[in-house]
N, C-alpha and C positions, 0 to 999 in steps of 0.2 A: 648307132651308137645302142651298145647293148641294155637293154630293160634292166633298171638296179630291183632287184628281189626283197622288196616292201614287207612285211612282215604284217600283215594286214588282219585286223581283229587286236594288235595289243594295244595298241590307245586305249580300247573301250576296257581292255584289262587292267590298267592304270588308272582310268578313272574312275573305275569300279570299286579301286582299293580305299576301303575305310582307313581313318587316320586314326591313328592312335599305335603304341609299344610294337606292333608286325605291319609299322606301316610301307616300311621298304619293300620295291619290286624290283625284285634280280629278275631281270630279261635279257636276253641277245638280240634285241628289235633293227632292222633296217628302219628310216625312217625319211622322209622328204623335209627340208627345211623350206616351208612356203613362205614365211613372213620372218624378219629380224625387225623387232620394233624399242629405241634406245628409251630407257625409260629416264624421265629428268629427274634430276639430285633434286632435294629439299631446300629451301628457304636457309642459307645460313651455312649452305655445305660448305666444304673448303674446295678451293676451284681444281686443284689436283688431285679430286677425289676419285677415286674408279670410279670406272663406267657400268653402267648396270644393262641389261639387255632382258628380254624376253622374246621366248619365240613362238611360231604358231609350226606343229610338224605336222604330219600325214602319211598316213600308213598303208595309201589305196582303196580303205574303206571308211576310215575315221581319223577326223583331224582335233589339234587338241591344243591348247598355250601350255605353257612349261615356261618357269622359271630357270634359271641356270645358276650353278656351282661355278667358282673357280677359276675350275680348271677349263669349262667351255666357253666360261667368257675370255681366257685367257686364249684359247682359240680361234675366238669371232674380232680379238684386237688387231691377232697377228695374222688375220685374214684365210685362216686356214677353213677355215666354217664362212661361208656367206651365202644369200638367198638364193633357195631350188638346188644347193647340195645336198648330195646324199651323204647321210652318219650312220652310225651304229651308233646304240646309247646300251649298256649295261645294268644301268641302277637307275631308280625313281626314289623319290622320296613324296609321300602325298600328308601335307598339313591343314590344319586351319586356320586363317586368318580372318578374323572378323568375321564370324561364322563364317568364312568362302574357302570352297576347298583350293588350295596350291600345288601345284605338281611339279617339282626341282626333278631337273635331268643332269646330272654328272657319270662322270667316265664315259665318256664320248670321243669319238673317234671317227675326222672325215674318210668317207670311203673315195677318193678322187677319181678312181676306175669307171665312174659311170658320168662322171662330170657333173653340169645342172641344168635343169628344165625351167624354160624362164614359166610354163602351167603347172600346176596340180597334178600331180600323176593318179587318176583312177584304175585302180585295178579290175577289172569286168568280173562278174556281171554287174558292178556296180556300178550307175551312171556317175554322180557324185558322193562328195567327202559330205560326212554326218559328222554333226556337235556330238562326239565323246561325253567332254563334262553333260551336257544339257540331258542326253540319255542314260549315263548313269545316275543323274541326280534322280530323275524321273523313276527308276527303276527302282530307287531306293526305298521311294513312297509309296513302292508299292503297284505302278502302274503295267502296263501290257504294252508298253513300246508304240502307243499309237499316240503320244505327247505332239500336236502338230508343230515346237517348239523348235523340240529335239529332232525333228523327223524333216527340218526345213533341211536342205543344201546347205552344208560348213559355209559354204561360200556367201551364203543368200541371206541369212541370219540380220535380223533388226533389230535395234537396242531398244528396248521396251519393259513391259509387263510379261507375265506368263501366260497370254492367251492373245494372239493378234487377233484384229479383224479379218475374220472371212475364215478363219482355221477352221476344218475338221470337227476336231475332236475340244472339247471345252479344258479347263486347266483339270494337270494332273490327271489326266484321262477320262475328264467328265464330258456327257455329249453339251453341241456346244450352245450355248445357253439359247442362241438366235435359231436354233434348227430344230430337230427331232428329238422327243426329249425333253428336251429343256432343260436339264441341268444346270444346278448351279455350282460354285468351288464348292469343291474337294465331295461331290452328290449333294450338293444342298440346291434346292430350287433357286429357280434364278431370279433375281432380285426384280422389281419392277420395270427400270435402268440400269443398264450396265452401270457400273461405275468401278474405280481403281484399280483390282487386278485384273476384274472383267471387261476392261477396257472403257474407258473412258466413260463421265454420265456424270450430272448434279447429284447421284445418289452419296448415302453413307456407302465403300466401301463394304463392308460388314456386315451389312443388313439381309438378313434372309427372310423368306415368306412362308408358307405352307410347306410340308414335306412331300414334293411328289418327287425328288431327284433322288437317287440312289448314291449313298459312299462309294466316291472314287468312277463315277462313271454305270454304278449298277443299278438294275432297274428300279424303277419305283416301286416302295415298299407298298404292302396293302396298307388300308389305313386302318389303326387300330385304338379303340379310345381306352389302350392306357397309356398311349404315346410312343412307344418303339417303334419299330420297322415289325417285319415280319417274324413269324414265332422260330423261326430257325436263326440265329444270330450267325450274321455270314461272320469270313474273317475282316472284311472291310463295312461291313452294316450293323446296322444297330442292332438291339436284341428284340425283341417280339415277343407283345403279349405281357401279362401281369409279371412272370419269371422268365423273361427271354434270356435265352443263353451267352454269354458273353464270348463274344470272337476276340482274335488278339486286338483288332483297331475297334473295336466296336460297344459300347456302354450297353447295358441291358434297357430295358423299356417300362414303365410301369413302376408301381411301389416295389416292385425287388427283381431290378434292375441287375443285371452283370455288370462286373468288374474287365472295365481293359483297359492296355495301354494308354491307346489315345482316342476311347470311346467314352462316351457323355452320356445318357438314358437323360428321361425326362421326369419329370412324377415328382412327389415328395423325398423319395428314398433311392435316387438315382444310384446307380452302383459308383463305386471309387475306385479310382488306378491312379497308378503315376501321373496319367493327364489325363483320366477323366472323369467322370461327377456330372455332375447337372452342370447347369451353368453356362452363359456363352461362350462360344469359341470365338476366335483371334478373325478365322472367315467363314466360321458355324451359324447358326441358328442363335436364338434367346434360349436360356433354360426352362425346362417346362417345372409346372408345376410352382404354386407360391416359394419355396425357397428351394437352391439348387439343392444337388446330391453331393453326397460327402467328398468328391474328389477335387472339388474345387473347379479352378479354372481348366479350359481345355482347349489348348493351343488350335486343333486340326479339327477339333469334331461337334457338335450341335443338335441335340433333341430338336424336337417339333416346338412351336413355338408355343408361350402361354404367358404368364402372368409375367413369368420372370424378364421379360424381354431380353436385349444383347446386353453386355457393357463392352467398355475398352478393355483393350490389353491390357495386362498390369502393369506395361511402364508408364502408361500414362496414369494409372493407383496411388501411386506416388506410396504403397503400401507393403508388409509382406517380405521377409527374408530372403537372403540375398543367399542357394546355395555356394558354398564354397568348392572349389576344384580339386578335387585330390587324384586325379586319376595320375598313375605313375608316370614318372619322363618317361623320355623316350631312347634309348642308345644308340646313337646316329656315330661314322664317322666324322672324322675331322673334316674330314675335304665336303660332306654337305653341310657344315653349320652355315648358316644364311638369315638375316633380319627376317626371314619368312618363319622359320623353326621356331614352334612354341612347345616350351618344357622338356629341352632335349637334355641328355647326359650323354658324355664322356668317358670312356677310360685309356688313360695315355703314362708314359712315362715320362717324368722329368729328365729330360736331357740334357738343360743347361739351366743352373738357377744363378738370377744374377744378386748383386749387392745392393742392400738397404740403402737407398739414397734419399741425399736431404736436398731441397734447396732453398736459398730463400733468398727473395728480391721483394723489388717495390709493391710485387703485386701480395704477397705472405709470404710464409714460408708450409711447407710441408713435407711428406716424405711417397715414397716409390718404393714399386719390389715388383719385381715382374721374373718369371720362368717359361720357359717351353718344352711342350709338350710333342709326343710324339707318339699315336699308334698302332698299329700291325696293320693297317694298309697303306702306311708309310704319308700319310697327314700331318702338318707339321701344324701350331698355332701357340700367339705368345698370351701370355696369361697374367695381368696388372692389378695389383690392386695399389691404392691411396690412403692415405692418412694412418687409421689404429688399425683397418685388415694389412695395410703390410706389414705391421707389426706380428701379426697376426698368423697371417700366410709364412713370411719369414721365418717363423720356429717353428711352423709345421711341416715344411717343407723340404725334402730332402734329393738331392741331384740322384740319379739313378732307378729310384724306387716308382711304383704304381701309383698313380691317385684315379678315384674316380669325383667329376666336379660336377655339381646340378644349382642349381637357383642363381647361375651368372647370367649375365647378360652379353653381347656381340656390339662394338663399336667400331669404325670403322679405324684401321691399322692407317699412323702413321708415317710410311715410307721411310723416312730420313733417322727413325727409331728403330725401324721392325724390318731386318732384310728376309724375314719369312717368304714364301708363296705366296702364303694363305690371304685373299683383300683383308679380312676383320682380324680382332683378336677379342678376347675373354677379358672381361672387366667385371672383377670380385668386389660384393659391396658384403654388406652383414648379415645379409641372410644368404650369400651363396654356401654351399656347404663343399670340402673339399676333406676325401676322407680315402686312407689309407688302403690299399688291395691287395692281402698276400700274393704271394707268388705263387701258382700253381701250372699246370698241363697249358691252360688257355693263356697265361696270362706272361708264358714264356715265349709265346709267340711275338710279342712286341718287342722289338729290338732296343737294343741302348742306346741306337743313336745311330744318324741316316747321313752318311757323307756324299757330297757330291766334288770326288776330286777334278784341282784342276793342273799342269802340269806346271811349273815357277817359270818355266820360258815364255806362257801366254800370257804371264804377267805384266807382260811387258808392253802390252796394249789391252791391260785392263784400265778404267776409267777409275778417276781418285775418288774414294767413298764409296766406289761397292763393294760387297760384301763375296771372299772368297772362301773354299773349303780345298788345302793342298797336305800332299803327306812328304815327307823327305828324312831325309838323315841329320841328327844338329853336327856343325862339323865345330862349333864355338859357342859356349855358353858364358857369358859375361855374369859378374857375382852383382848382388840385385845395389841397389842405391836409392837414394831418396831423394828426392826432388819436392819443391816448395812453390803450389799453383799460385795464380793469379789472386785466389781468393785468402792467400795465407795458408791454404791447407797443405799439408805435406800427405805424398801418397811414395809408392816404391814403383820402381819399375827395374826391368831386368833386358839385358841384349841379348839375342839370340844370333844364329847365321845356320841357315836350312838350305839343304843342295840333296838335287835330286837328281836323273838320270838325263833329263833335258842338254845336264852342261853349264848348267845357270842356279845362282844363288840368292838369293834374299835374304834382309835382314827382318826378325820378327822380333818385333818388342813386347816382353809380357806387363801387365798393369794388374795393381789388385790384388787379390786372393792368388793370383794363379803366379803372379811372381815366388811365394816359396812354395806351393802345391797348385802344377807338380816341381816348379822351377827349382829349388832344392836338390831334388830327386836329380833332374838333368845336370848342371851342375857337379854332382859330386859324380856322376858318370863320364863325364869330357872329362871329369881333372883325373879319373883312372886310366883313360884312355880308350875309351869306347866312344862310339859313337850310336847311340840312341836312334831308333825310329821313331819321328813324330809327326801323329794327324791330327790335324788342327782344320777347325770347323769355327767360321763367322769371324776371318781375319776380314779388318778392313782394313782396303789398299791406298797408301798414300804417295806421292810423289815428290816429298821432299828429299834433294838430291837421290834424284834420282826416285825408284820405285821400293816401299818399304812397307810392313804389312806391321798391324798394332793389333788387338785383344780390345774386345770390348764388352762389356756385362756378358752379353747373351753366348759369349767366345768356348769353347771345350775342347780341351789335351785328350791325349790319349797317350800315352809312352808304349812304345813298341806292339802294339797292338796286333799281334801275330795270327789273331783268326782274322784278318783282314788280308783279300788276295795281294791288293798293292803289296802291303808291307811286306808281305813274304816275298815277292817279287824283286822290292827294293833290296833288301836281307841279302838276298841270292847275286843282285848284280854288284851291290857292294864289295861284298866278300870275295866275289869273283875277279876282284880288278877294277871296281870304278873308284877305290879310294885312291887308283893314281892316276884317275884323271880330272885335266883341268876343270873348273867349273867358273866361269863369269859371271861378276856379282852387275844383279841390276841395282842395287843401292849403293851409288857412286860412291858412297863415304864405307865401303863395308870392303872387304878383302873376298874374294872369291876362291869359297872352300875356306877359308882362313881368318875370318873374322869380320865385326860390325863394323859401325862405325868408330867404335874407342879405339881399333885396331889397323886404322891408317897413321902407318906408323911416320914421323914428322923428326927435323931437329928445330932447338928452340928458335931457331935463324929462321927458321921458316914461317916463324908468327910474323914476324915485321916483313921480312923478302915477300911474299906473300900476301900481305896484306889480309891477313887472315882477320872474320869476324864484322869485317867491314861493310859484307854486303846484305846487311838490315838482317840476317838472321845468325842465329850463332853455328861456331866449325867446331866439329868434334873430334880431338886429333890423340895418339898415343906417343910420349916422349921416355926416350931412356936416357936416364941423366942419375947426377946425384945430389944428394939433397945441402946446400950449401951455408945457411943460416936460418936460422931460427928468431923473429924481432923476439925477444921475453923483456924489455924495458916496458911498465906499463904505457899509455897513453898519455898524454898532459891534458888530461881534464879530470875532472870525478865521476864521469860517468855512471854519475846515479851509485856512487858508492863500490863501484866494479875496479879494482886495482889491477886488473890479472889482465898482459897481453895475449894469452892463448885460450882463456873461456869465458863467457859470460852465463851473466843470471838469464834462463829462459822461463818464458811464462808455464806452468807445466798445466792450468786449465784448459779445458773440452771449448773448442771454438767451432760451431757449424759438424761435431764430432770427431775432430782430432787435434790436440792438442795447438795451443798459442802460439809457446818459444817465442812470443816476441818478449826484446830485452827488457829487464824487470826494473823499476828506480827503488833504491836502500830510500826506507821513510827513517832509519834509524831505529837501534833496540830490536835489532834481528829482524825488520820486517821489510817484507819488498812488496812493491805492488805495480800492476800491469797498467798499462794507460788504457791499451787496448779493450783488454776483458776489465776492467777495474775490480781485479781480484787482486786479494792480499793474501801474502803465505810469508811463513818463516823460512819454510823450507821448497827453493826457487830448485827450475832441474839447470843443473852446466851442463852448458854445452860448447862445443870447441868452436873459435872462432880465432884461426893462426895466418899471421903477415909473413910470407916467407922467400927463399931466393932458392932458387936449385939451378943448373949449370950441365952442360954435355961440352963434345968436343969444338960447337962452332959460338956457345956464349951464355949466357945468362938470363934469368925471366924470373920478375918478383910473381908469385901466384897466392891466392889465399885457398885456405881449408877448409871447411865450413863444417860441422856436425860430425858424421861419424866418420870424416875422411880421415879427420882429426884422430881417430883411435887407430887407424894403420902408422901413422907416426906417431905417437909417444907407449903405441902398446898397451894404453891402460888405457879408463874411461876419462873423460872430463871431473867429476867431480873428484878422482884419486886425485889429478894433476891438480888442481885447485889447491886440498888440502895439503899436497906438497908445498906449492908457492904458500902457504900459510903457517905450516908449523916446520916445515924442513927445506928452507932455502938451499941448501947445499946438496942435496941429493936430486932435486928440483935442476940445481946446473950443471949437476952429472949428468940426467939423464939426455937434459939439452945438446949438451956438447956431446955424448956417444952420439947423435943422430947424423950430424955434421957426416959429409962424407958418403954415408950411406948410401948405394945403388938403388933405385927404384923406376917404378915403370909406373908413369904419370899417365894420369886419365883426365886431360884437359877441356875444360870450355870453352870457346874462347870469344869474346861476345865485345860488342861495343856498350859502352856505357854513358848517360847521361847527368851529368849534376852541375849546377848552377849554371844552365846552360853551355856547359860544355861538354865534351865527349872526349873517351879515352878508353884505350882496349882495355880489358880486364881478363884476365886469366884465371880460370878456377878451377881448380882440384877437387870431381866430384867424385873419382875413387885412385887409390894407389895402393901400392901391392910393393912387399920389397924383393929385388931381383937375387931369389935363392936358388929359382931351376936355372942354372947352367946350360943343363945339355940342351933345352930347349931354346933357350936365348940363343946358343952356338949354329944351332940348327936354322934359326931366324938370320943369322949375318950371312952363313955358305948360302941362303936362299936367295939373298940380295947378293951376295959376289958372284950367285949364275946368271941375276939378271941385270948385272951391269954387265957382264960378260958376254951378253944378248943382246946388248945395244937398250934395254927401258933402265927408266932413270929409276932409284930409290932416292928413300926418305923424304918424300915431300910429297904433296897432295897431286901433284899427277903423278904420281908412284905406281907398282906396280899392284893395284887393289886388284886387278883381275890378270894377275900374271902367273906365270909359272912359277916366279917368288915365294907369290902366299902360299899355295895351292902345296908349293915343297916342304914349306912351312910348317902347315897345317898335318899333314901327312907324317912330318919329320915328330911334331907332336901327339901326333895318335901310333907311334909306335913302327 
């Protein structure tokens, strides 16, 4: 087997990268996966939470533990990366978590051609892998590479302190306390008995003795009455003499000791530095002289012994101000975001803006708003806000614009509500900032949206509830309708039929804001004979009446996106003859290339003959017939003062963010009250509630028209009809009589209704339109005739929903 070309030394380069705004390491390294460790979930974590791993990589010279981005985790879950495998990594991120460096690998690719190796690969002349993390840590403290712990073989290191027994070198480069030189921690003298970080013993870990030892393993300085080291302060040693010079890590000794960032001098006027001055050090000796130097506590140094003695670290002193971390956030790619990332920032485009949704349950009520983000590297993630923050960011965020987000947190995503590939989502709180970024040459590189199209024929095997992206041509578009949810809320929906060059079509239902934008434009284009290309992102697959698709809060639609190669290809195919090809529907209630579930043309007799509506789910049908009778006599009850047979007084008050629309009771004196909302008003909202009958050549059927569907019957609003009833009964009678025998296309919902332990079939009009396009209707009839001639049934639920009849009807309608 060919030996893999491991890039020796790259892991040490990664480990040596400081954590900061430029902590991203761009390399193209080839490594061996020595070990894969599963990270147990936290207590209370959801059972279906995404698993987490960390891996140990080897480059033939060094080894290093790294955490993983979501992309690498996916490869491990899929089995593409296993223990012993060879992988290529192009990016690392270096973070600090709990004062410890964390390395995160992303943009990985398995190199299967090299196979797997059961033992760590060591590239000659090296004989064993060294720990890159420990060596980089030792180097950061100014060591010379002699640290015993870091120099141990990577496979053989033991857990414990910084200096194991028997090692040649002392901690951080100092001589072994038990060997020649007797150097102590950070160059200080050895304590009488080793303790703490110098390998266990009963004595205080921070105790120091006289000053023979040199800083960081340097030779012992000459004894100087003034306290410091030799007269020429070196980079890691104390200053010398009464006016000892200051080195970058050494404080001056004596009365005029110099200042250094890590140095602390002895004497009454020890030099001041960010970490220097007199005073006892965490690992150093006691401060010299009666009073420590101006620099205060020194975590890494310490002068000679004196009356000051040693003192405990500041965490045990219970005093002193805490410096606020004002380091600038680091801009990161979305794919690299993970719980180990601190003070991150992203710059991304909003590809989808959800609605501001409200809930009210036994736990209380609240609001939530979310939007999806896409960065220039193609990474996607969802941002979510609750409560007051939901209101704040809903008004601020606009789809298509670019924003910079900082001071937010990451939480595990809930797959049932979040379809994006990222395992986490952004949680916005009151401290989070979302700032708009103007478009420029750099931000122009961020795409507006990212699609992963699937052909419609592939959706036949798609799992219900999964999310897909499709692109196709809109063959039909129904007018929007209003429906009432179980909660009493009203919402709008619209049905489309989309087809592509795979020979299949599918019904797509639009909900919410998408019903009007871009739904209205789609409907107008289709009515004018056009067949627009629709690119849809994040549609949910349903399996009711075959396969269907519907939009969710995160869905995005683009009409005629001719900048996409897939859209250009579909348009060329359709214009060059694709419009005449038959498309069979995946939605059993829909017409293949000719309509959705409302286009399943049947007769009134089919409702009874085929037992429609008795399967436990509603049936949706279309019938061509004429209006026979409208019930205009008021019911034999006071109905709360409502004496109309075609309209009712609806509550206009908001309930859960929507108009209530329940029937109001007449309190007399022009006052109306809603028992549901306890809302009173003198001006109820009048809505249609019409009982009527219609017929075709097979028989008669009683129907109910509710809400906006009544507008299509009377041609005027419910309030206007109510006024005619009260003020001009003759005109009202004339209008109702003129409606009789008018041809309509009825869109009907057939469902079983239960009342007083009895069930009956209820047929409701959810939309209707006057039959005025006789050319189109004649085309439909001709298509049915051709279907009959070919032996196919028509005008029944087993009719030509996916047949040439429906396709011919669609082709005739399209011109």
